[in-house]
C-alpha positions as CSV (number, residue, x, y, z in Angstrom):
1,M,-122.8,32.1,-43.6
2,F,-126.1,32.2,-41.6
3,G,-129.7,33.2,-42.3
4,S,-133.2,32.0,-42.7
5,S,-132.1,29.1,-45.0
6,G,-130.6,27.3,-42.0
7,M,-127.6,26.3,-44.0
8,R,-124.2,26.7,-42.3
9,V,-121.3,28.0,-44.4
10,P,-118.5,28.7,-42.0
11,V,-116.3,31.6,-42.9
12,V,-113.3,33.6,-41.6
13,G,-114.1,37.3,-41.6
14,M,-112.2,40.3,-40.2
15,G,-112.6,42.3,-37.0
16,T,-111.5,46.0,-36.7
17,W,-111.0,46.5,-33.0
18,Q,-107.8,48.5,-32.5
19,T,-106.5,47.7,-36.0
20,Y,-108.7,50.1,-37.9
21,D,-108.8,52.8,-35.2
22,V,-106.2,54.9,-37.0
23,R,-105.9,58.2,-38.9
24,G,-103.9,59.7,-41.7
25,T,-101.5,57.5,-43.7
26,E,-102.3,54.6,-41.4
27,A,-105.9,54.8,-42.3
28,E,-105.0,54.8,-46.0
29,E,-102.8,51.7,-45.5
30,R,-105.7,49.7,-44.2
31,R,-107.1,49.5,-47.7
32,V,-104.4,47.0,-48.5
33,V,-105.6,44.8,-45.6
34,T,-109.2,45.0,-46.9
35,D,-107.9,44.3,-50.4
36,A,-106.3,41.1,-49.1
37,A,-109.6,40.1,-47.3
38,F,-111.5,40.4,-50.6
39,E,-108.9,38.5,-52.5
40,A,-109.1,35.7,-50.0
41,G,-112.9,35.7,-50.0
42,A,-113.2,37.0,-46.4
43,T,-115.9,39.6,-47.0
44,F,-117.5,39.7,-43.6
45,F,-116.3,42.8,-41.7
46,D,-117.2,43.6,-38.1
47,S,-116.9,47.1,-36.4
48,S,-118.4,49.3,-33.7
49,P,-118.6,52.9,-32.7
50,M,-116.8,51.7,-29.6
51,Y,-113.7,51.2,-31.8
52,G,-112.9,54.9,-32.4
53,E,-112.3,55.6,-36.1
54,A,-112.8,52.0,-37.2
55,E,-116.3,52.4,-38.8
56,H,-115.1,55.4,-40.8
57,V,-111.8,53.7,-41.9
58,L,-113.5,50.5,-42.8
59,G,-116.2,52.3,-44.8
60,A,-113.5,54.2,-46.7
61,T,-111.7,50.9,-47.6
62,L,-115.0,49.5,-48.9
63,Q,-115.5,52.4,-51.3
64,G,-116.5,51.0,-54.7
65,R,-117.2,47.5,-53.4
66,R,-119.6,47.9,-50.6
67,E,-122.2,45.7,-52.3
68,R,-119.7,42.8,-52.2
69,A,-119.2,43.1,-48.4
70,F,-121.2,41.7,-45.5
71,V,-120.9,44.4,-42.8
72,A,-121.6,44.0,-39.1
73,T,-121.5,46.9,-36.7
74,K,-123.1,47.8,-33.4
75,L,-125.1,50.2,-31.3
76,W,-123.4,51.1,-28.0
77,T,-125.3,53.6,-25.9
78,A,-128.1,53.9,-23.3
79,D,-129.0,57.3,-24.7
80,D,-131.7,57.3,-27.4
81,R,-130.4,60.4,-29.2
82,E,-126.9,59.1,-29.2
83,A,-128.3,55.8,-30.7
84,E,-129.8,57.8,-33.5
85,R,-126.5,59.6,-34.1
86,Q,-124.6,56.2,-34.2
87,V,-127.1,54.8,-36.7
88,A,-126.8,57.8,-38.9
89,A,-123.0,57.7,-38.8
90,A,-123.0,53.9,-39.6
91,F,-125.3,54.5,-42.6
92,R,-123.0,57.2,-43.9
93,C,-120.0,54.8,-43.6
94,F,-121.7,51.8,-45.1
95,L,-123.9,53.5,-47.8
96,G,-127.3,53.2,-46.0
97,R,-127.3,49.6,-45.0
98,V,-125.9,47.3,-42.2
99,D,-126.1,43.6,-42.8
100,V,-125.9,42.6,-39.1
101,Y,-126.6,45.4,-36.6
102,Q,-125.8,44.3,-33.0
103,V,-126.5,45.7,-29.6
104,H,-123.0,46.0,-28.2
105,N,-122.5,44.5,-24.7
106,L,-126.2,44.4,-24.2
107,V,-126.3,48.1,-23.4
108,A,-130.0,49.1,-23.1
109,W,-130.8,46.1,-25.2
110,P,-134.7,46.2,-25.0
111,R,-134.8,49.8,-26.3
112,R,-132.1,49.2,-28.9
113,L,-133.8,46.0,-30.2
114,A,-137.0,48.1,-30.8
115,E,-135.0,50.6,-32.8
116,L,-133.2,48.0,-34.8
117,E,-136.4,46.2,-35.6
118,R,-137.9,49.4,-37.1
119,L,-134.8,49.6,-39.3
120,R,-135.0,45.9,-40.2
121,V,-138.6,46.4,-41.3
122,A,-137.6,49.4,-43.3
123,G,-135.0,47.3,-45.1
124,T,-131.8,49.1,-44.0
125,V,-130.8,46.4,-41.5
126,G,-130.5,42.7,-42.3
127,V,-130.1,40.7,-39.1
128,I,-130.3,42.0,-35.6
129,G,-127.7,40.7,-33.1
130,L,-126.5,40.9,-29.5
131,T,-122.9,40.8,-28.2
132,H,-121.1,40.4,-24.9
133,Y,-117.6,39.4,-24.0
134,S,-118.0,38.6,-20.3
135,R,-119.1,35.4,-18.7
136,D,-120.8,37.4,-16.0
137,A,-123.3,38.7,-18.6
138,F,-124.1,35.3,-20.2
139,A,-127.2,34.8,-18.1
140,E,-128.6,38.0,-19.4
141,L,-127.5,37.3,-22.9
142,R,-129.3,33.9,-22.7
143,R,-132.5,35.7,-21.7
144,A,-132.2,38.3,-24.5
145,M,-131.5,35.5,-27.1
146,A,-135.1,34.3,-26.5
147,D,-136.4,37.5,-28.2
148,R,-137.7,36.6,-31.6
149,R,-136.2,39.8,-33.1
150,V,-132.7,38.5,-32.5
151,G,-131.0,36.6,-35.3
152,A,-127.4,36.5,-34.3
153,I,-125.0,36.7,-31.3
154,Q,-121.3,37.6,-31.0
155,I,-119.4,35.9,-28.2
156,P,-115.8,35.1,-27.3
157,Y,-114.7,31.5,-27.9
158,N,-111.3,29.8,-28.1
159,P,-109.7,26.7,-26.5
160,L,-109.1,28.7,-23.3
161,E,-112.4,30.5,-23.1
162,R,-115.1,27.9,-23.4
163,D,-117.9,29.2,-21.1
164,V,-120.3,29.6,-24.0
165,E,-120.2,25.8,-24.6
166,S,-122.6,24.9,-21.8
167,V,-125.6,27.2,-22.4
168,I,-125.0,29.9,-25.0
169,L,-124.0,27.8,-28.0
170,P,-126.7,25.1,-27.4
171,A,-129.3,27.9,-27.1
172,A,-128.1,29.5,-30.3
173,A,-128.3,26.2,-32.1
174,D,-131.8,25.5,-30.8
175,R,-133.0,28.9,-32.0
176,G,-131.1,28.8,-35.3
177,L,-129.1,32.0,-34.5
178,G,-126.0,33.0,-36.3
179,V,-122.9,32.9,-34.2
180,I,-120.1,35.3,-34.7
181,V,-116.9,34.5,-32.7
182,M,-114.7,37.3,-31.3
183,R,-111.4,36.9,-29.5
184,P,-110.3,33.7,-31.3
185,F,-106.7,34.3,-30.2
186,G,-107.6,35.2,-26.6
187,Q,-106.7,38.8,-27.2
188,G,-103.4,37.7,-28.5
189,R,-102.5,35.4,-25.6
190,L,-103.0,32.3,-27.6
191,A,-101.4,33.6,-30.8
192,R,-98.2,34.3,-28.9
193,R,-98.0,30.8,-27.6
194,R,-94.9,29.0,-29.1
195,V,-96.2,25.8,-30.8
196,P,-93.4,23.9,-32.6
197,P,-93.9,23.2,-36.3
198,E,-93.8,19.5,-35.7
199,A,-96.8,19.7,-33.4
200,L,-98.9,21.0,-36.4
201,V,-97.9,18.1,-38.7
202,P,-101.0,16.0,-37.7
203,L,-103.2,18.9,-38.7
204,A,-101.7,19.3,-42.2
205,P,-104.4,17.1,-43.9
206,F,-106.9,19.8,-42.7
207,G,-105.0,22.6,-44.5
208,V,-103.4,23.9,-41.3
209,A,-99.9,25.4,-41.8
210,S,-99.7,27.7,-38.8
211,W,-100.9,27.9,-35.2
212,P,-103.3,30.8,-35.8
213,Q,-104.9,28.7,-38.5
214,A,-105.3,25.8,-36.1
215,L,-107.1,28.0,-33.6
216,L,-109.5,29.5,-36.3
217,K,-110.3,26.0,-37.7
218,W,-110.9,24.7,-34.1
219,I,-113.6,27.3,-33.8
220,L,-115.3,26.8,-37.2
221,S,-115.2,23.1,-36.8
222,D,-117.8,23.5,-34.1
223,A,-121.0,23.3,-36.2
224,R,-122.7,25.9,-34.0
225,C,-120.3,28.6,-35.1
226,H,-120.6,30.5,-38.4
227,V,-118.1,33.4,-38.5
228,V,-114.9,34.1,-36.7
229,I,-113.4,37.6,-36.9
230,P,-109.7,37.9,-36.1
231,A,-108.2,41.3,-36.5
232,T,-104.9,42.0,-38.2
233,T,-102.9,44.8,-39.9
234,S,-101.0,42.4,-42.1
235,P,-102.3,41.4,-45.6
236,A,-100.3,38.2,-45.4
237,H,-101.9,37.2,-42.1
238,M,-105.3,38.1,-43.5
239,R,-104.8,35.7,-46.3
240,M,-103.6,32.9,-44.0
241,N,-106.5,33.5,-41.6
242,A,-109.0,33.2,-44.5
243,A,-107.5,29.9,-45.6
244,A,-108.6,28.4,-42.2
245,G,-112.2,28.9,-43.3
246,R,-112.1,26.1,-45.9
247,A,-112.9,22.4,-45.4
248,P,-112.0,19.8,-44.3
249,W,-113.0,20.4,-40.7
250,F,-111.6,19.0,-37.5
251,G,-113.3,16.1,-35.9
252,P,-113.5,15.6,-32.1
253,E,-110.0,14.2,-31.9
254,E,-108.4,17.1,-33.7
255,R,-110.3,19.6,-31.7
256,A,-109.1,17.9,-28.5
257,Y,-105.6,17.9,-29.8
258,V,-105.6,21.6,-30.5
259,A,-107.1,22.3,-27.1
260,R,-104.2,20.4,-25.5
261,L,-101.7,22.4,-27.5
262,A,-103.3,25.6,-26.3
263,Q,-102.9,24.6,-22.7
264,T,-99.2,23.5,-22.8
């Protein structure tokens, strides 16, 4: 995946925005989706206190197998006491450890980095990360990435959102940061695009059997990207998504072809 070894093992993980913000029987049903992720080898899970019930529901579905999961979540507050509450809640959900703890949308990031560094030194946090979804914040994100405590970033990236290519991804590569990609389907806009089956035939040698797989492989074929986190409530879609995280990878021609399909 990513880490101090410098080796890149691209993977498809799973996001929980909206999909795991549920209660009652719906929350119980999410265990089947998590089951499918484990069965497919997609054991990277991303959440946030911003996502309502998602941390709690994800933690419940990881019961009995937390040690096999790689959990990323976030701090999302400018209030120090609220930050302590969010950390305590996350540790309850994820059995006292967060593998990638991120500052969500750069909110009060200098103070939050200091807090997360204390937790990292204590051994309850693995990697410290930063996130933002807006191109207007990328200049600040670039400045924050220079902080030596930062080991990962989470950014939007897909064939229609490529602002990170000019500065953010090169800077991440220079610093050896892990890159987690959100919004691989453009918040659903790209996934809803009608791509005829015959248009995917040239991508079949790369293991692509569906348009969502083409989009996910397009991202992971960029050597600067490590994890992509599509969200789903469908076990079948989870398995298909995970299959896109296996080699072979697209070359420049295939990536350009997928980008053209995305724009038609």
